[in-house]
N, C-alpha and C positions, 0 to 999 in steps of 0.2 A: 944765571942759567937755570932753566926749569929742569926739574927732575924728570926722568923718563921711566914709565911704568908699563908693564904688561899685566892686565888684570883678567883673571879667568873665574868662571864658576864651574863646578863639576858638571860634566856633560849629562843632560837628562836622557834617560832611556826612553826610546820611542815606543813604549808599550802602553801609553796612556797620557792623558793631558796632565797639567800641573794643578795640584790642589793648594790650598792656602798654607799648608805645612811646608810645601816646597818653597813658596815665595818667602816665608818668614826666615828661611835659612840663607843659603849661599846666593840665591838669585837676587833678592832685594839688597842684601849686604854688599855684593859686588857693585851693584849700580850706585848705591849711596856713596861708597868709597870712591868710585870713579868720578862722580860728580863733584865730590868734595875736593879731591886732588886737582881736578881741572879748575875749580874755583880758586885754588891756591896757586894757580899758574903752571901746573905740571902738565906734561905731555903724556897722555894715557891712551894705550891701545887696549880696548875692552873686547874680548873675544871668547867664544866657546863653540861647541858643536853638538850635534845630536849623536848619542851613543846607539847607533843603528845595529851594531853587531853584537849586542849583549844577548846572552842566552835567554833572558826573560822575554825578548822579542819573539823567539822561536816558540816558547811556551804559549804566549798570548795568541800568536797566529794559529796554533793548533786548536786552542779553545774556541776561537772565532771562526774556524774553518776558512781562513783566508791565507793569502800568500804573505810571506815575510815582507816582501817588497811593497805590497799594497799597505800593509800595516804601518811600516815606518814612514811611508810617504804621507799617509793620513795623519798620524800623530805628530810627525815633524812639523806639518803645517799648523796643527792645533797649538802645539807648544810655542811656536814662533809668534802666532797671533796672541796667545795669552801673555807672553812677555811684552808685546806692544801695548796691550790693554792695560797692563800694570805699569806702563811708562818705564819699563826696563829697556834701555836703549844701548844695545851692544853695537860696536862698530861692525861686527860680522858674526853671524851664526851659521856655521858651515853644516851642510847636510852630508854626513859621512858615507851614505850608501853609494857604492859605485863611484866614489869620488877619487879622482886621480891624485889630487894634492894630499888627501888623507893617506892613501895607500903608499905613495912615495915617501911621505914623512915617517910612516910606521917602519918601512924598510930601512930608512936612513938611521933611525935610532937603534934598530936591531943590528945594523952593521957596526955602529959605534961600539956596542958592548961585545959583539962577536970579535972584532979586531982587537979589543982590549983583553981578550982571553979570559973573560969573566963569565963565560957560559960553559955548561957541561951537560951531557946527556945521561939519563938514568931511567930505569924502569920503575914505575910506580904502580901500586895496586889501586886501580880506579874503580869505584862502585859502578855496577852495570845492572840494569833491570832486564832479566832474560825474557820476561813476558812482554814488556813494552819496547824492548830493543833500543833503549836509550841509556846514555851515560848519566851518572848522577852528578853532573857538573853544574854548579850554579843553580839554575831555576828548577831543575827536574828532581831534586832530592833535598831532604833536610835531615839533619841529625843533631847530635849534641856536641857542642864545641869542646875540643880537648883542653882548651885553656880556661874558659870561664863557666862551662856547663850550661850555656844558653843554647836555645835552638838556633841553628845556623845552616846556611848552605855551605858548599865546599870552597867558595871563593873568598869571602871575608865575613867575619862575624859582625852583625850589626851592634852587638852589645859591647864587645871588647876591642873591636876593629882589627883584630889580628887575623891573618889567613890561617885557618885551621890546618893541622897536619892531616892530610886526607885519609891516611890509613889508620889514624887514631880517633877519627870521629865515630862515636858510638850510636847505635840504633839508627843507622842510616836507611831511610825509607824513600821509596819512589813517590813522587808527588802525584803521578797519574793513577797508579793502582793501589798505592798504600802498602805494597809488599816490601819486605826487607830486601836490600840489594846484595847481590853477590859481588865479588871483586875479580877484575881481570887485569893482567899486566899490560901497561901501555908505556911506550917510550916517550919521555918528555924532555924539553930543554929547560934548564934551571939557571937562574942568575945567582952568582955567588955574592950575596949581600955581605958576607963576612969580609970579602975583599975591600969593602968600603967602610969598614967599621971605624977606623981611625978618622977618616974624612967626616963621617957622620957625627962622631963624638965631638970633634972640634967645631963642626958646623953648628951644633945645638948647644954647646957648652954655656954660652952667655946670652943666648937669644931669648928674649921674652916670649913666652908662649901662654896660651890659655891653659888653665890647670889640667883639664882632661888630656890635652895633647902633650903637656909636659910629662904627666904620669905615663902616658903611652910610650913616649920616646924613651924614658928611663927604663921601662919594662923591656922594650925591644932591644935596647942597647945591652942589656944584661943577658940576652939570649945568645948562646955560643953556636958557631957553625951554621948561621942562618942562611937558608937558601929559599928561593921562590920560583915556582913553576911559571914560565912565561908562555907555554903552549898548552893547549887543551884538546882533548879528543872530541871533535865535532866537525860538521860540514859548513857551519855558518860563521864567517869571519874573514879576516885578512890572512892569507896563506903565507907561510914562511917563504922567503925568497929562494927560488930554485927547488921548492918542495911543495907540490900540490896536495899532499896528503896531511900536512900539519898546519894547524890554525894557531895564530898568535892570540894570547889572552887579551881580552878587551881592556883589562886594567893596565896591562903593559902599554897599550896603544894610547892611553889618555894624553900624555905629554906631547905625543906626535899629533894628536888631534888639535891641540892648541896651536902647535907650530903650523900645521897644514892650513888651519883656518886663517892664520896670518898671511900665509903665502897667497891664498885665494883672495883675501881682502886686498892685498897689494895689487894683484892683477886687475881687480875691479876699479882701482884708483888710477889705472893706466900708468902705473909705476911698479913694474914687476919686482924690483929689488927693494922696495920700501920696507918690507918686513925685516930686512937685514939690519936696518938702523935700530930696531928694537931687540931682535933675538941675537944679534951678533955684535953687541955693544957692551963693553965692560961697565958702562954707566947705568945699565937698565936694571930696575928692580922688578922681580916677578912676584905677584901676589895671588895666591890661590884662595878661593872661598869654597869650602866643602862641608858636607855633613861629617860628623866625627867618624862614621863607619868607613869613610874613604881615606882615613889617615895613613894607612900603610902604603898605598900607592903614591899619594901626593907628598907625604912627609918623609918617606923612606926611599922608595924606588926612584921617584923622579929626580930628586937631588943627585942620586947616584948616576942616573943616565946623563944628566946635564954636566956632570963633572968630567965626562970623558972628552969633552971638547973645550979648549981653552977660552973660546970667545962666546960661549953660551952664558946667560945670566947666572951669577953666583949669589947675588943678594936676593934670597928667596924667603918669602913669608907665607905662612899658612894660618888661616883663620877658620877654625872649626865651629860647628854649632851642634847642640843636642837636638832632640826632637820636640816639635810643637804638638801637643795633644789637643783634642777637642772635648771640652766639658769633662776632662778627666779620663778620656778614652784614647787609646792609640788609634791612629788613622788605620782604617781597614776598608778599602773599597769593596771587598767581597761582602762585608757585613753592612755596607751602607754608611759607614762612619767616615764621611768625607764631605767637604764643601769645595767644589771645583772653583778655582780662582776666576776663570772666565765667566762663569755664570753669576757669581757674586758681583763681579765688576759690571754686569749689565744693570745692576740696581744701585750701586754706590760708586762714587768717584774713586779713581786710583789714589788721589791724594789722601782721602779719608782712610782707605785701607792701608796705605803705606805708613801713614802717621801712627796708626794703632799697632801695626806689626812691628814697628821699631820699638815701641814701648814694652811689648811682650816678647821680644826676640829671645829665643832660647840659646843665648851665646855661651853660657857656662853650665847651664843645667836645663832640664826639660821645663817647658812653660805650657800655659794653657790658653787656648782661644775659646772664649765664650761669646756667643752672638749678642746676648743682652749686655754684657760688659763692653763689648766693642761699640754698640749703639750708644750706651750711656756716656762713654768716655769721649767719643768724637762729638756727640751732641752738646756735652758740657763745655769742653775745651775749645772746640772750633765753631760749632754752629751757634752756641750761645755766647760764650766769652769773646771770641775773636770777632764775630759779627757785631757785637755791641761796641767793641772798640772801633770797628770800621765805621759805625754810624757816628761816633763821636768825632772821628777824624774828618768825616764828610762835613760835619757842622763847623769844624775849626780850620778847614783847608784854606781859607783866605788869609790866614795869619802867616807871616814869614817866619819860618822856624829859625833862620839864622839871626833874627833880631832878638831872640830869647836866649839868655845866657844858659850854659850847661848847668844842670842841677847835680851837685856833687854826689848825692846818694846814688842816683841811677847811673851816673857815669862810672862810678866804682863798680856797681853791679854788672854793667855791660862789659867791663874789662874782665871780670871774673868769668862771665859767661863765654866771652871770647876765648879765654884760656882753656876752658872746659871743652869748647867746640874744637879747638885746634888739637887737643889731646885725643879727642874722639875720632879725628880724621887721620891720625898718624898711622903709618904702616905697621908700627910695633904695638900700639895700644888702641887700634881701631875698635870702636864700639858704636854701632848705630843706635843701640839702646841708650847709651849715654848721650848721643847727639839728639835723640828724640826728647830726652828729658831736659836738654838745654832749651828746646822750643817751649816745653811746658813752663819752665821757669821764666822765660821771656814773656809769655802770655800773662803769668801771674804778676810780673813786674809792671807790665802795661796796665793791668787792672789797678794796681796801686797808684801809679802816676796819674791815671785818668781821674782820680778823686780830687787831686789838688792842682795838677798841672796839665790839663787836657791839651793845651797848645803844644806840648812836647811830644804828644803821641805820634804825629807823622814821622818824626825822626826815629822813634823806637819801632814803628811799623816798618820803616825802611830797613832797619836792622833785621827785623823778622824776615822781610823779603830776601835779604842777603843770606841769612843763616839757615833758612828753611829750604833753599833751592835743592840740596841733595835729597831731601825727604819728600817735599811737596813741590815738585818742579812746575806744575801747571799753575798753582796758586801763586807761587813765587813770581812767575813771569807776569801774570795778570796784575799782581800788586805793584810790581816795579813799573809796569806800564801806566797804571793809575796815578802813581806818585811822580811820574815823569822822570824816573831815574835813568841817567846815562848808563850804557852797558858796563862801564868800568867803575860805577859808583860804589864806594865803600871797600873796594878790593884792597887798596893800600892799607886801610885800617885793619881789615881782617888778616892780612898777611903779615903786617909789621907792627901793628898797634899804633900808638900816637894819638893825635887829636881826632875827635869824632868828626866825621865828614858832615858838611852842611847839605841842605836839601834845596833843589830848585823850587820855584813856586808851583804849587799844584794847580793844574788847570781844571776848572769845574766841569768842562765838557766830557771828561773821561768818565767811563763807567766804573764804579767801585765794585770789586769782586766780593762775593758772599758765598759761604758754604750753604748747601741745602740740607735740611734735616733728614735723617734716615727715618723713613716711615715705619710705623709699627707693623704694617703688613709685611715689610721686608724682614723684620726680626722674626716674625712668625713663620715666614716662608723657609728661613734657613735655621730655625731653632731645633735643638735636639729633641726628639720625640720619644725618648726612653730607650728604644732599641735601634733606631736608625734616624738619620737626618732626613728632614723633609725633602731636601733637594740633593741628589747624589749624581 
């Protein structure tokens, strides 16, 4: 029986397009994981949605002097197109704006916790700018996090991932005018996280986690009487059921966004109840891919919300990532330190970019993207090494591989690489960085074999076609077509081990796939220029 998965990536905020830092984290990782699990025979629903009701949308619309609706429509289309250009293929990407499925799902999860008596009302002292007439919530104010001392908004700290205690944030200033904010009393709805403490402790007790998330969970677990505001003072968002004056927090709505996207996807499949076989099945595994700063909502709040219904998924895994920097600098679109993924993908293939991003993925600590290093790496490993192997394969393609006995050395190496690949595709130990390095090792192995046993390269290249599919889907498909591989070729070996599969005879009429070298002009176009990037 295949395993059943729901895979999500954190909903992108529709206040801008995606840069390569975004791709290097949850977006590419979720796609690689999904493709790997399907390759292993699993049933995966891969979904996400656009975070259209985030407060940063309101701020951006003010800056551009446009409506919020026009802004999220424009950037929602851009984000979806960028995902397609990067060959990130979700089953469904729901647009949340004015979406009935989204609103109904948000209300559904609110009712779950409301009926469980885990909500309470209380007045909070909320920062307010008297000059600008705006609340200092999320996008419109920053101060000093009461937990770690870093600069933060009032929603969640990007450094420590904890939601700051809003009346303990120091030096809270308005983003628009720079003035210190005053505080006004506002009634809010709070979720009693303390109610779920025992559940969360048992949930995470033996679960393998990346080190940063483990430390975060341990820290939050030691915090007593933990509560979390699920409403915010603003006019932009999903209103509380039966209360047109209260807006639900966009981070509370996230799990409902994934659920609503699944409902909408089901209707598009002409099977309105299909989503239930995923969301209302005890056999389903839910896997979230997020930036570390989203840890509180996804790793603390959402398991609590799902626990309120017996048939929601309980096998939940969260894979976080740190930040990808550019040439040692933090991404900053305001200072021109950014490379937009869509623009770069106009000049380089998705497979080249995906390959490199897996090798520098910031899975456990911050990493760096350098345009020159990107160019040198893919030109060396793919354009030079893999293309040379391809030429040798073309010259030897008339030899029947199944007439040549297995070579003990590389057979053993293949089994080791297979084990590494399987571990990298696991829900508990997933690592696209590790999977990318399997491909690097396989290329190195093929170079060794090419010196003494070139006639064995077609079989090794077929293995590369199989194992590279999650990271280089287009090249994998073209290579499989060139080698004449049946759709199911190699899957039994990948899933179960055993004897190496044999190849069909390669037909000379098929066109061999080659990678194109990244031109020096492209490197120069996107290279760091000291204070800003050439293309922003």
